[in-house]
C-alpha positions, -999 to 999 in steps of 0.1 A, spaced: -50 312 19 -17 307 -1 19 317 6 18 341 -23 -12 359 -8 5 361 26 36 376 11 15 401 -9 -3 412 23 31 416 40 44 438 12 12 459 12 16 462 50 50 479 46 75 451 49 103 450 24 104 412 21 85 382 34 86 344 31 73 312 45 93 284 62 82 250 74 84 238 110 103 205 106 133 207 130 152 179 112 154 202 81 172 229 101 208 217 108 217 252 121 195 245 152 219 217 163 247 242 161 228 266 183 227 241 211 265 236 207 270 273 207 252 276 240 271 247 255 304 262 246 295 293 266 295 316 235 263 333 246 280 349 276 256 365 300 226 364 277 206 341 299 174 345 278 190 325 251 198 296 275 163 291 288 152 254 288 119 236 293 111 212 321 130 184 302 162 205 299 157 212 262 165 247 248 133 266 242 147 285 212 156 253 194 123 236 200 95 252 181 77 219 179 75 219 217 69 256 223 41 258 197 31 223 186 0 237 168 22 258 144 24 244 108 41 274 92 65 302 100 60 335 83 91 357 83 90 394 75 119 417 70 121 455 73 151 474 59 165 500 83 195 513 63 198 551 66 215 577 44 243 583 68 280 572 68 291 539 82 310 535 114 343 527 96 340 562 81 338 580 115 372 598 119 364 625 145 381 615 177 356 634 200 326 613 187 314 578 194 293 553 176 257 540 183 247 511 162 226 520 131 195 501 143 193 523 174 192 557 157 154 559 157 133 577 182 111 546 184 122 511 195 121 489 164 105 461 184 74 481 188 72 495 152 78 461 136 55 443 160 27 468 152 30 460 115 31 423 122 -1 424 142 -18 442 113 -6 415 90 -17 388 114 -52 403 115 -53 405 77 -43 369 73 -69 358 99 -96 377 80 -86 363 47 -82 327 59 -118 322 69 -105 294 92 -125 291 125 -96 272 140 -70 298 130 -42 303 155 -12 325 154 16 341 175 36 371 163 67 386 179 100 404 173 131 389 190 112 373 219 99 340 205 109 304 208 131 301 177 163 314 161 148 339 136 177 340 112 175 302 107 139 304 97 146 336 76 170 315 56 145 288 49 118 314 42 139 327 13 147 361 29 184 356 25 214 335 35 233 334 68 265 353 62 299 345 77 291 373 103 259 353 112 236 380 99 209 374 73 220 388 40 195 396 12 209 399 -23 185 428 -30 184 445 5 217 437 21 218 429 58 203 460 75 172 440 83 148 438 112 131 404 113 95 397 126 79 363 128 43 350 128 38 314 138 5 301 123 -17 271 123 -21 275 85 -3 250 64 14 271 38 37 262 10 73 269 22 97 290 1 131 277 -10 161 284 11 185 310 -4 219 298 -15 250 311 3 265 339 -18 294 349 5 318 329 -16 355 332 -6 349 367 9 361 371 45 358 409 49 337 407 80 360 382 97 391 402 88 376 435 100 364 424 135 387 442 159 380 418 188 382 386 167 346 377 177 341 359 144 362 328 154 354 311 121 330 315 92 294 315 106 307 312 141 304 341 166 317 341 201 294 367 216 317 372 246 342 389 223 316 408 202 315 446 207 277 446 205 276 422 234 302 440 254 286 474 251 249 463 255 246 429 273 277 427 294 273 441 329 301 452 351 336 452 337 346 448 300 376 424 299 406 446 298 422 427 268 392 436 247 388 473 256 412 486 230 393 467 203 360 483 213 373 515 199 348 544 201 317 521 200 293 530 228 263 510 219 265 481 195 287 475 165 282 476 128 317 469 115 310 434 101 280 448 82 297 481 72 324 462 53 301 436 37 301 440 -1 264 431 -2 257 463 17 275 486 -7 243 491 -27 218 485 1 187 506 -5 177 533 20 148 525 43 114 540 33 96 534 67 89 567 83 85 551 117 122 543 117 133 579 112 169 587 122 177 611 150 208 630 137 223 636 172 227 598 176 248 595 145 284 598 157 272 613 190 295 637 210 312 617 237 313 647 261 275 651 258 270 615 267 295 616 296 278 645 312 243 630 311 224 627 344 201 598 350 171 620 341 187 633 310 196 597 299 159 586 304 147 616 285 172 612 256 166 575 252 130 570 261 116 544 238 151 537 223 170 504 223 199 523 239 181 522 273 190 485 274 226 494 282 214 514 312 229 548 322 258 532 340 266 509 312 266 537 286 289 559 307 312 529 312 313 525 274 319 563 270 349 560 293 364 533 271 357 552 239 374 583 254 404 562 263 406 549 228 401 583 212 437 596 218 421 629 225 436 646 256 407 670 260 388 642 276 411 640 306 390 663 329 358 644 322 375 610 328 390 623 361 355 632 372 342 597 362 372 581 380 362 599 412 326 589 410 307 564 430 301 537 404 330 512 407 327 499 371 327 534 356 355 545 378 377 515 369 371 520 332 378 558 335 412 550 352 420 526 324 411 553 299 433 579 317 462 555 317 457 548 280 456 585 271 487 591 292 506 564 271 493 580 239 504 614 251 538 602 260 543 584 227 533 616 208 556 638 229 527 657 246 508 668 215 471 672 221 449 655 196 417 672 185 428 708 191 
């Protein structure tokens, strides 16, 4: 079994790119930075990233300890770009933004993992190795995927910390197969960001504190998905009308200007999730939320978190028609939603006062 044959099987199995990385940790200086990133508190409340083994070592920076049998890391990428506008092109004040990766009816973890398992089986059959061992996963394994994607030749790590492929851009889902096969590793891709700082300049919450350095506690994706309870007040205005995730740093990236459209049918876009109506989301019951987002990544935010985000988006919309809905949310029983709704009402009142009482959106 060769690296070329593995990559051929991956492409035949529906992936858009694939590569092989070695497992030597000393060849991955980015892993040392990951430990510093955790120690500086930049992971916020994402406890799964902070998990350590019995010796106090971070599990995600210790592939040699989590899977000592692994000799190669196969990284596969799936393009999920869709033929719809970017978030920076959304001008309608009565609509919000759900991150591009969450527009599908199916959770990408499941669809990508299904293809990975098919590839895993094909590799096992082709290897004819009675001692063959493997482990495949999407986002749940013991390593920092983008680091290995770089060394597998998928792309370079951009200043926004995303993997960027010269051919595909950065709209990529990554899947990993750890294997006991000793495969020839690919060459790492050279950084092609150059002097461009478009992603850093565009971030409305200044989450990109330096090139290649993200403080997740300030990131809109973190604030609208992972953060429970209250969003820090000083960051709410910067959240804009994002209600689940954020694509800004990718939307403005020049390498995405010609990103090809995804061909995978399993990742089909639900049009109602592209610039969704804020009033529709605000009025959702628990049952309606579960029905609308069954199998979707959006369920990770939970119903209460989504409504909290909708309140912030309404406050940032400048649209006075949202006042009745926000008043209802402010009078509700969820303290976090109520507090964010009161903040939104106060913000709309300031906007209304500054505009002399003109009603936006009518």
